[in-house]
C-alpha positions as CSV (number, residue, x, y, z in Angstrom):
1,M,-33.4,-22.2,30.8
2,H,-35.2,-23.2,27.7
3,R,-34.4,-19.8,26.1
4,V,-30.6,-20.1,26.9
5,Q,-30.5,-23.6,25.4
6,S,-32.3,-22.4,22.2
7,Q,-29.8,-19.6,21.8
8,S,-26.9,-22.0,22.3
9,L,-28.3,-24.4,19.7
10,L,-28.8,-21.5,17.3
11,R,-25.2,-20.3,17.6
12,A,-24.0,-23.9,17.1
13,S,-26.2,-24.4,14.0
14,D,-25.1,-21.1,12.5
15,W,-21.4,-21.7,12.9
16,P,-20.8,-23.7,9.7
17,K,-22.3,-20.8,7.7
18,H,-20.3,-18.1,9.6
19,K,-17.0,-20.0,9.8
20,A,-15.8,-18.8,6.4
21,V,-16.8,-15.2,7.3
22,C,-14.8,-15.3,10.6
23,K,-11.7,-16.8,8.8
24,Y,-11.9,-14.2,6.2
25,I,-12.1,-11.3,8.7
26,Q,-9.2,-12.7,10.7
27,S,-7.1,-13.1,7.6
28,C,-7.7,-9.5,6.6
29,R,-6.6,-8.2,10.0
30,Q,-3.6,-10.4,10.7
31,T,-0.2,-8.7,10.9
32,T,2.4,-10.1,8.4
33,R,6.0,-9.4,7.6
34,H,7.4,-9.2,4.0
35,D,10.5,-8.0,2.2
36,A,10.2,-4.5,0.7
37,M,12.8,-2.9,-1.6
38,I,14.3,0.3,-0.2
39,L,15.9,3.0,-2.5
40,P,17.8,4.9,0.2
41,A,17.9,8.6,0.5
42,N,21.6,8.6,1.6
43,G,22.7,7.2,-1.9
44,G,23.6,3.8,-0.6
45,P,22.8,0.6,-2.5
46,A,19.2,-0.5,-2.9
47,H,18.4,-3.3,-0.5
48,L,15.6,-5.4,1.0
49,R,14.1,-4.6,4.4
50,K,11.6,-6.7,6.3
51,L,8.4,-4.6,7.0
52,S,5.3,-5.3,9.0
53,F,1.9,-5.0,7.3
54,S,-1.1,-4.4,9.5
55,V,-4.5,-2.7,10.0
56,D,-2.8,-0.3,12.5
57,A,-0.2,0.7,9.9
58,A,-2.9,1.5,7.3
59,C,-3.9,4.5,9.4
60,F,-0.5,6.1,8.9
61,P,-0.7,8.2,6.8
62,S,-4.1,7.3,5.5
63,A,-6.2,4.1,5.2
64,V,-6.5,3.7,1.5
65,T,-6.3,-0.1,2.1
66,L,-7.3,-2.3,5.0
67,R,-3.7,-3.2,5.7
68,A,-0.5,-1.4,4.7
69,P,3.2,-1.5,5.4
70,D,4.3,0.2,8.6
71,L,6.3,3.3,7.4
72,R,6.5,5.2,10.7
73,D,10.2,4.3,11.3
74,I,11.1,5.3,7.7
75,F,9.4,8.7,7.4
76,G,9.0,9.7,11.0
77,P,7.3,13.0,11.6
78,E,6.9,13.6,7.9
79,L,4.8,10.4,7.5
80,Q,1.7,12.5,6.4
81,E,3.5,13.6,3.3
82,T,3.7,10.0,2.1
83,R,2.2,9.2,-1.4
84,Y,1.8,6.0,-3.3
85,H,1.5,4.8,-6.9
86,C,0.9,1.4,-8.5
87,I,2.9,-0.5,-11.0
88,E,2.2,-3.7,-13.0
89,A,5.2,-5.8,-14.0
90,K,4.9,-8.1,-17.0
91,D,7.2,-10.4,-19.0
92,Q,10.1,-10.0,-16.5
93,P,13.3,-12.1,-17.1
94,N,12.3,-13.9,-13.9
95,A,8.6,-14.7,-14.1
96,D,8.4,-14.6,-10.2
97,N,8.8,-10.8,-10.5
98,D,5.6,-10.4,-12.6
99,G,2.7,-8.9,-10.7
100,E,1.6,-5.7,-9.0
101,Y,3.6,-3.4,-6.8
102,M,3.1,-0.2,-4.9
103,M,5.7,2.6,-4.5
104,F,5.5,4.6,-1.3
105,Y,7.5,7.9,-1.3
106,N,7.6,11.2,0.4
107,M,7.4,14.8,-0.9
108,S,8.4,16.7,2.3
109,T,11.3,18.9,1.7
110,R,12.2,18.6,5.4
111,L,13.5,15.1,4.4
112,P,16.8,14.9,2.4
113,P,16.4,14.5,-1.4
114,N,16.8,10.9,-2.5
115,K,20.5,10.7,-3.6
116,Y,20.0,7.2,-4.9
117,L,17.6,8.5,-7.5
118,L,19.6,11.6,-8.2
119,Y,22.6,9.4,-9.0
120,F,20.4,7.0,-11.1
121,L,18.9,9.8,-13.1
122,R,22.4,11.5,-13.4
123,L,21.2,14.7,-11.9
124,D,23.7,17.1,-10.4
125,E,21.0,19.0,-8.4
126,L,17.3,18.9,-7.6
127,P,15.1,19.7,-10.7
128,E,13.3,23.1,-10.6
129,D,10.5,22.1,-13.0
130,R,9.0,19.3,-10.9
131,P,8.9,17.7,-7.5
132,F,11.3,15.0,-6.4
133,W,11.5,12.1,-4.0
134,H,12.6,13.0,-0.5
135,G,13.6,10.4,2.1
136,D,13.7,6.7,1.3
137,V,11.5,5.2,-1.5
138,V,9.7,1.9,-0.5
139,I,8.6,-0.7,-3.1
140,V,6.2,-3.5,-1.9
141,K,4.6,-6.3,-3.9
142,T,0.8,-7.0,-3.7
143,Y,-0.7,-10.4,-3.8
144,D,-3.7,-10.2,-6.1
145,R,-5.6,-6.9,-5.9
146,Y,-8.3,-8.0,-3.5
147,L,-8.9,-11.0,-1.3
148,H,-11.9,-13.1,-2.3
149,R,-14.9,-12.4,0.0
150,P,-17.1,-15.3,1.2
151,K,-20.5,-15.4,-0.5
152,D,-22.3,-14.3,2.7
153,L,-20.2,-11.1,2.8
154,Q,-20.9,-10.4,-0.9
155,K,-24.6,-10.3,-0.2
156,S,-24.5,-8.0,2.8
157,G,-22.7,-4.6,2.5
158,A,-22.7,-4.1,6.3
159,A,-20.7,-7.2,7.2
160,F,-17.3,-6.6,5.6
161,P,-14.8,-3.8,6.0
162,P,-15.3,-0.8,3.7
163,L,-11.7,-0.7,2.4
164,P,-9.9,-2.7,-0.2
165,E,-8.3,-5.9,1.2
166,V,-4.9,-6.0,-0.5
167,D,-2.5,-8.7,0.6
168,F,1.3,-8.6,0.2
169,M,4.3,-10.8,-0.6
170,D,8.1,-10.5,-0.7
171,V,9.9,-8.3,-3.2
172,R,12.9,-10.0,-4.9
173,M,16.2,-8.2,-5.2
174,D,16.6,-9.2,-8.9
175,F,13.5,-7.0,-9.6
176,L,15.7,-3.9,-9.2
177,P,16.2,-3.3,-13.0
178,G,12.4,-3.3,-13.4
179,V,12.1,-0.8,-10.5
180,Q,14.7,1.5,-12.0
181,N,13.0,1.4,-15.4
182,W,9.7,2.4,-13.7
183,M,11.3,5.2,-11.7
184,G,12.6,6.8,-14.9
185,K,9.1,6.8,-16.3
186,F,7.6,8.2,-13.1
187,Y,10.1,11.0,-13.0
188,D,9.0,12.0,-16.5
189,V,5.2,11.9,-16.0
190,G,4.2,10.5,-12.6
191,F,4.8,13.6,-10.5
192,Q,2.2,15.5,-12.5
193,D,-0.5,13.1,-11.2
194,A,0.9,13.3,-7.7
195,V,0.5,17.1,-7.6
196,K,-2.9,17.0,-9.4
197,N,-4.3,14.7,-6.7
198,T,-3.2,16.6,-3.7
199,A,-6.8,17.4,-2.7
200,L,-7.7,13.7,-2.6
201,V,-4.6,13.0,-0.4
202,E,-5.7,15.8,2.0
203,K,-9.2,14.3,2.2
204,L,-7.8,10.9,3.1
205,K,-5.5,12.5,5.8
206,R,-8.5,14.1,7.5
207,R,-9.9,10.7,8.1
208,D,-7.0,9.5,10.2
209,D,-8.6,10.4,13.5
210,T,-11.7,8.5,12.7
211,P,-11.9,4.9,14.0
212,L,-11.5,2.4,11.2
213,R,-14.9,0.8,11.7
214,Q,-16.6,4.2,11.5
215,R,-15.0,5.3,8.3
216,K,-16.9,5.6,5.0
217,P,-15.3,4.5,1.8
218,V,-13.6,7.3,-0.1
219,P,-13.6,6.9,-3.9
220,V,-10.0,6.8,-5.2
221,D,-9.5,8.9,-8.3
222,N,-8.1,6.7,-11.0
223,D,-5.7,9.6,-11.9
224,R,-4.0,9.0,-8.6
225,R,-2.7,5.6,-9.8
226,L,0.1,5.6,-12.3
227,E,0.0,2.1,-13.8
228,D,3.0,1.5,-16.1
229,E,4.0,-1.8,-17.5
230,V,7.6,-2.6,-16.7
231,E,9.2,-4.4,-19.6
């Protein structure tokens, strides 16, 4: 009886110290919904679509972040051919559009080429000298780059998840000119990095069958990120 009471008192006394840790872990793992911008493969107008962001979705195609947008309905069986790149927007006409974004796109030729971008780039046919977007292109906005960890987690490497904790927020439709400007730049130089880093993508894909808690961090090659400033 005495031992049980001591343990109970110990847990109660430790709670104030661990409360911040518990709240942090819960905030990392909660599922949220935010507006993403879709550049449709069928050539229709760009539009916003509400997506779920969760730990589960981060496993498809590869857990490069703790949480990610759920793209399974968008890319279907070709989900594993999904890639991403980052963008930093500065000095936008609407300051609310400043910040960091991620573009998710697909390179599987089993999906139709993205006619929206073919039209935007004024291309009559697919280019032969470089890859091209296939299927929809998805733009999401990140909130900060990483969530702030409680001090207790900063001291102990075993307590917190091994992946970056990126949070998200809504994309605004009036950011479309900035997106279009970036897509033109990416078409010129970005696909070179996408092809060069295929080996890293394959390494991440092989981790998909490993439970999230058992995964070891995989260093992300800086070349895999194309960080342009959208003016």
